[in-house]
C-alpha positions as CSV (number, residue, x, y, z in Angstrom):
1,M,23.7,-57.6,112.7
2,T,25.2,-60.9,113.9
3,A,24.3,-62.7,117.1
4,S,27.7,-61.9,118.5
5,N,27.1,-58.2,117.9
6,I,23.7,-58.3,119.5
7,R,25.1,-60.0,122.5
8,D,27.9,-57.5,122.8
9,A,25.5,-54.6,122.5
10,H,23.2,-56.2,125.2
11,D,26.2,-56.7,127.5
12,R,27.3,-53.1,127.0
13,D,23.9,-51.7,127.7
14,T,23.6,-53.9,130.8
15,E,27.0,-52.7,132.1
16,N,26.1,-49.1,131.3
17,E,22.8,-49.3,133.2
18,K,24.7,-50.7,136.2
19,W,27.1,-47.8,136.0
20,L,24.2,-45.3,135.8
21,E,22.6,-46.8,138.8
22,G,25.9,-46.5,140.6
23,L,26.1,-42.9,139.6
24,T,22.6,-42.3,141.0
25,I,23.7,-43.8,144.3
26,E,26.9,-41.7,144.4
27,L,25.1,-38.5,143.7
28,R,22.5,-39.3,146.4
29,L,25.2,-39.9,148.9
30,L,26.5,-36.4,148.0
31,D,23.0,-35.0,148.8
32,V,22.5,-33.7,145.3
33,N,18.9,-32.6,144.3
34,G,16.8,-35.2,142.5
35,T,16.2,-33.0,139.5
36,R,20.0,-32.4,139.1
37,I,20.6,-36.1,139.4
38,G,18.0,-36.7,136.7
39,D,19.7,-34.2,134.4
40,A,23.2,-35.7,135.0
41,V,22.0,-39.3,134.5
42,A,20.0,-38.4,131.4
43,T,23.0,-36.5,129.9
44,A,25.3,-39.5,130.5
45,R,22.8,-42.0,129.2
46,E,22.3,-39.9,126.0
47,F,26.0,-39.7,125.4
48,L,26.5,-43.4,125.9
49,A,23.6,-44.2,123.5
50,D,25.1,-41.9,120.8
51,S,28.7,-43.0,121.2
52,G,28.0,-46.7,121.8
53,S,30.9,-46.8,124.4
54,L,31.1,-48.2,127.9
55,A,30.5,-45.8,130.7
56,E,33.5,-46.9,132.7
57,E,35.8,-46.2,129.7
58,S,34.2,-42.8,128.9
59,F,33.7,-41.4,132.4
60,G,35.7,-43.5,134.8
61,S,34.2,-44.9,137.9
62,A,30.8,-43.7,139.0
63,H,32.3,-42.5,142.3
64,Y,34.9,-40.4,140.5
65,Y,32.5,-38.9,138.0
66,A,29.9,-38.0,140.7
67,A,32.6,-36.1,142.6
68,E,34.0,-34.5,139.4
69,L,30.6,-33.1,138.5
70,S,30.7,-30.9,141.6
71,L,26.9,-30.6,141.7
72,P,25.7,-28.5,144.6
73,A,24.1,-30.2,147.6
74,T,20.5,-29.5,148.6
75,A,19.9,-26.6,151.0
76,D,19.2,-28.9,154.0
77,A,22.2,-31.1,153.3
78,A,24.3,-29.7,156.2
79,K,21.4,-30.3,158.6
80,E,21.0,-33.9,157.3
81,V,24.7,-34.5,157.7
82,R,24.7,-33.3,161.3
83,G,21.7,-35.5,162.0
84,A,23.4,-38.5,160.4
85,T,26.5,-37.8,162.4
86,L,24.6,-37.7,165.6
87,R,22.8,-41.0,164.7
88,S,26.0,-42.6,163.8
89,G,27.6,-41.6,167.1
90,L,24.7,-42.9,169.1
91,G,24.7,-46.2,167.1
92,L,28.4,-46.6,167.5
93,L,28.2,-46.0,171.2
94,G,25.5,-48.7,171.4
95,L,27.6,-51.0,169.3
96,M,30.6,-50.7,171.5
97,A,28.5,-51.1,174.7
98,L,26.8,-54.2,173.2
99,I,30.1,-55.9,172.4
100,E,31.3,-55.3,176.0
101,T,28.1,-56.5,177.5
102,V,27.1,-59.7,175.5
103,V,29.4,-62.1,177.2
104,P,28.9,-60.8,180.8
105,L,25.1,-61.0,180.1
106,R,25.5,-64.6,179.0
107,H,27.2,-65.5,182.3
108,Q,25.0,-63.2,184.4
109,T,27.9,-61.2,185.7
110,D,28.6,-57.5,185.9
111,V,30.1,-55.8,182.9
112,T,33.4,-53.8,183.6
113,F,34.5,-50.9,181.5
114,G,38.2,-50.3,181.5
115,L,39.9,-47.0,181.0
116,G,41.1,-48.1,177.5
117,V,37.5,-48.7,176.4
118,V,36.4,-45.3,177.6
119,L,39.3,-43.5,176.0
120,I,38.8,-45.3,172.7
121,T,35.1,-44.6,172.7
122,I,35.7,-40.9,173.3
123,A,38.3,-40.9,170.4
124,V,36.0,-42.7,168.0
125,L,33.1,-40.3,168.8
126,T,35.4,-37.3,168.3
127,I,36.4,-38.6,164.9
128,I,32.8,-39.1,163.9
129,A,32.0,-35.5,165.1
130,F,34.7,-34.1,162.8
131,L,34.0,-36.4,159.9
132,P,31.4,-34.1,158.1
133,R,34.1,-31.4,157.9
134,L,36.7,-33.8,156.6
135,L,34.5,-35.4,153.9
136,P,34.8,-32.7,151.3
137,T,38.7,-32.8,151.7
138,I,38.6,-36.6,151.4
139,I,36.5,-36.5,148.3
140,V,38.7,-33.9,146.7
141,R,41.8,-36.0,147.6
142,I,40.3,-39.1,146.0
143,V,39.5,-37.3,142.8
144,S,42.8,-35.4,142.6
145,H,45.2,-38.2,143.6
146,G,43.3,-41.3,142.5
147,K,41.8,-44.2,144.3
148,V,45.0,-46.1,144.7
149,R,46.8,-43.3,146.5
150,A,43.6,-42.6,148.6
151,F,43.5,-46.3,149.5
152,I,47.1,-46.2,150.6
153,D,46.6,-43.1,152.7
154,G,43.4,-44.5,154.2
155,A,45.1,-47.8,155.0
156,A,48.0,-45.9,156.7
157,V,45.7,-43.8,158.8
158,G,43.7,-46.9,159.7
159,L,46.9,-48.8,160.7
160,V,48.2,-45.9,162.8
161,T,44.8,-45.4,164.5
162,T,44.5,-49.2,165.2
163,L,48.1,-49.2,166.6
164,V,47.2,-46.3,168.9
165,F,44.1,-48.0,170.1
166,V,46.0,-51.2,170.8
167,L,48.6,-49.3,172.8
168,I,45.9,-47.6,174.8
169,S,44.3,-50.9,175.5
170,L,47.6,-52.5,176.7
171,W,48.4,-49.5,178.8
172,S,45.1,-49.5,180.6
173,A,44.4,-53.2,180.8
174,D,44.1,-53.3,184.6
175,R,42.5,-49.9,185.0
176,I,38.8,-50.4,185.6
177,V,36.6,-47.3,185.5
178,L,33.3,-48.8,186.5
179,S,31.5,-52.1,187.0
180,V,27.7,-52.3,186.5
181,P,25.0,-55.0,186.0
182,A,25.0,-56.3,182.5
183,L,21.2,-56.2,181.8
184,P,20.6,-52.5,182.0
185,V,23.6,-51.7,179.9
186,F,22.5,-54.3,177.3
187,I,19.1,-52.7,177.1
188,A,20.5,-49.2,176.8
189,A,22.9,-50.4,174.1
190,V,20.2,-52.1,172.1
191,V,18.1,-48.9,172.2
192,L,21.1,-46.7,171.2
193,L,21.8,-49.1,168.3
194,I,18.3,-49.6,167.0
195,A,16.7,-46.2,167.5
196,P,18.8,-44.2,165.0
197,P,18.1,-46.4,162.0
198,L,14.5,-46.7,163.0
199,W,14.2,-42.9,163.1
200,A,15.9,-42.6,159.7
201,Q,13.8,-45.3,158.2
202,F,10.5,-43.6,159.1
203,H,11.4,-40.0,159.0
204,H,13.4,-39.8,155.7
205,S,12.5,-41.1,152.3
206,Y,14.3,-40.5,149.0
207,Q,10.8,-40.4,147.4
208,D,10.5,-36.9,149.0
209,D,13.1,-35.8,146.5
210,P,12.4,-38.0,143.5
211,I,14.9,-38.2,140.6
212,V,13.2,-36.3,137.7
213,A,14.3,-36.8,134.2
214,P,14.5,-33.8,131.9
215,G,11.0,-33.0,130.5
216,S,9.2,-35.1,133.0
217,A,7.1,-34.2,136.0
218,A,7.8,-35.4,139.5
219,A,4.5,-37.3,139.6
220,D,5.5,-39.2,136.4
221,T,8.9,-40.2,137.9
222,P,9.1,-44.0,138.5
223,R,10.0,-45.2,142.0
224,I,13.6,-45.9,142.7
225,S,14.9,-49.3,141.8
226,I,15.0,-52.2,144.1
227,G,18.8,-52.3,144.0
228,I,19.0,-48.7,145.2
229,R,16.4,-49.3,147.9
230,L,18.3,-52.3,149.2
231,F,21.6,-50.4,149.2
232,L,20.0,-47.5,151.2
233,V,18.4,-49.9,153.6
234,A,21.7,-51.8,154.1
235,T,23.5,-48.6,154.7
236,N,21.0,-47.4,157.2
237,W,21.1,-50.6,159.2
238,L,24.9,-51.3,158.7
239,L,25.8,-50.9,162.4
240,V,23.0,-53.2,163.4
241,I,24.3,-55.8,160.9
242,V,27.9,-55.4,162.1
243,S,26.8,-55.6,165.7
244,V,25.1,-59.0,165.2
245,I,28.2,-60.4,163.5
246,L,30.6,-59.1,166.2
247,C,28.4,-60.3,169.0
248,A,28.2,-63.7,167.4
249,L,31.9,-63.8,167.1
250,E,32.3,-62.7,170.8
251,L,30.0,-65.6,172.0
252,F,31.8,-68.1,169.7
253,M,35.2,-67.1,171.0
254,D,33.8,-67.2,174.6
255,T,32.6,-70.8,173.9
256,L,35.9,-71.8,172.5
257,S,37.8,-70.5,175.5
258,R,35.8,-72.6,178.0
């Protein structure tokens, strides 16, 4: 075997392992049982080893293939989804309050909540509340119509939603609902933002449902990879990360305007 062939085989194996890790993540996000994930990944790995082909060429994207497998979710998946929805709603509420509060807190003034902010907050929380019911439809649409069509549909929905929110903001620009001291609101916002990911971090672990390869025992299963751990941690703390970025932008824009 030439050096070129060895290099090509190594590159193919590296790409396939990345794809298999992506498949693991996608199946985890679909709340599939660890044993079933182990079976699916082992089957795909065996096929790729025998065929010598690239996973992307054989199966398509990891996201598409995970949805196409239609593996059943765990028994407590619905409860987990409701809990995640509640945590997301509280975190988003904290995020929006924090963005409204950070500049008034800097200047030690009261924070005012306009009618537009209140209406938009209610609308966003309503969308989050109904999101678990919409997710199966969204996944099926992505699989049946393709990622490009799904992206176009998502972009259109996002554009219309953003336009509606902008119109609400313009319509209610001078309508103030309440004005309160910034510090208590800031503290409450930080609690709402940080408490949900902290709870999730300490009360839920994917090691409770390890990925078990066929013929192996759960005790012999290696710990999940660092890449998957980092992905899960980043997903859990996503709203906190976004809030830090948005608050920094708010303070920067406030500095420029003075």
